[in-house]
C-alpha positions in Angstrom: 60.5 23.9 -3.1 59.0 21.4 -0.6 59.6 17.7 -0.9 58.3 14.7 1.1 61.6 13.1 1.2 63.3 13.5 4.5 67.0 14.6 4.5 67.7 11.3 6.2 66.5 9.4 3.1 68.3 11.4 0.5 71.0 9.3 -1.1 73.9 11.8 -1.3 76.8 10.2 0.7 79.7 8.5 -1.1 81.0 5.0 -0.1 84.2 6.6 1.2 82.4 8.8 3.7 80.2 5.9 4.7 83.4 4.0 5.6 84.7 6.9 7.6 81.4 7.1 9.5 80.9 3.5 10.1 84.4 2.1 10.3 83.5 -0.6 7.8 85.6 -1.3 4.6 84.2 -0.7 1.1 84.3 -4.5 0.6 82.2 -5.2 3.7 79.6 -2.5 2.6 79.5 -4.0 -0.9 79.0 -7.4 0.7 76.0 -6.3 2.6 74.6 -4.8 -0.6 75.2 -8.2 -2.3 73.3 -9.8 0.6 70.4 -7.5 -0.1 70.7 -5.8 3.4 71.3 -2.3 2.0 70.3 -0.6 -1.2 72.3 2.3 -2.4 71.5 4.3 -5.5 73.9 4.5 -8.3 74.7 7.6 -10.3 74.8 7.6 -14.1 78.6 6.8 -13.8 77.8 3.9 -11.4 78.9 5.6 -8.2 77.1 4.3 -5.1 75.3 6.9 -3.0 73.9 6.4 0.5 71.6 8.1 2.9 72.0 8.8 6.7 69.3 6.0 7.1 71.5 3.7 5.1 74.5 4.5 7.5 72.3 3.8 10.6 71.3 0.6 9.0 74.9 -0.4 8.3 75.9 0.2 11.9 72.9 -1.9 13.0 73.9 -4.7 10.6 77.6 -4.4 11.9 76.4 -4.7 15.5 74.2 -7.7 14.8 77.1 -9.4 13.0 79.4 -8.9 16.0 76.6 -10.6 18.1 77.0 -13.6 15.7 73.7 -13.1 13.8 73.9 -14.3 10.2 73.1 -12.0 7.3 70.1 -14.2 6.1 68.6 -13.8 9.8 69.2 -10.0 9.6 67.5 -9.8 6.1 64.5 -11.8 7.5 64.2 -9.4 10.4 64.3 -6.4 8.1 61.6 -8.0 5.8 59.3 -8.6 8.7 60.0 -5.0 9.9 59.2 -3.6 6.4 56.0 -5.6 6.0 54.8 -4.4 9.5 55.7 -0.7 8.6 53.8 -1.0 5.4 50.8 -2.6 7.1 50.9 0.1 9.8 51.1 2.8 7.2 48.2 1.4 5.3 46.2 1.2 8.4 47.0 4.9 9.2 45.9 6.0 5.8 42.6 4.0 6.0 41.9 5.4 9.5 42.7 8.9 8.3 40.3 8.5 5.4 37.6 7.1 7.5 38.0 10.0 10.0 37.8 12.5 7.3 34.7 10.8 5.8 32.8 10.8 9.1 33.9 14.4 10.0 32.3 15.6 6.8 29.1 13.8 7.7 28.8 15.4 11.1 
């Protein structure tokens, strides 16, 4: 059974394990969620689940906070990054479609 979702993106890690991996408290992680910096999934019972990508992002957030960067600025940075990545992905899709179109015409 193949899936497009990378293991890095699968939301399977509990908040307790995330705390151990990052050194952050549960309260701090929830605060970053409240500030819309991290987006865990929730199980039917309301348990937060995180991915390895989320863990990496939490470490990045913690480092930026230590440098004195405010959460609002971090969020703006992530939004710009997301828009850039979406635009780049769209451009890659269009480029691939154009390449496929012109290859079939050769």
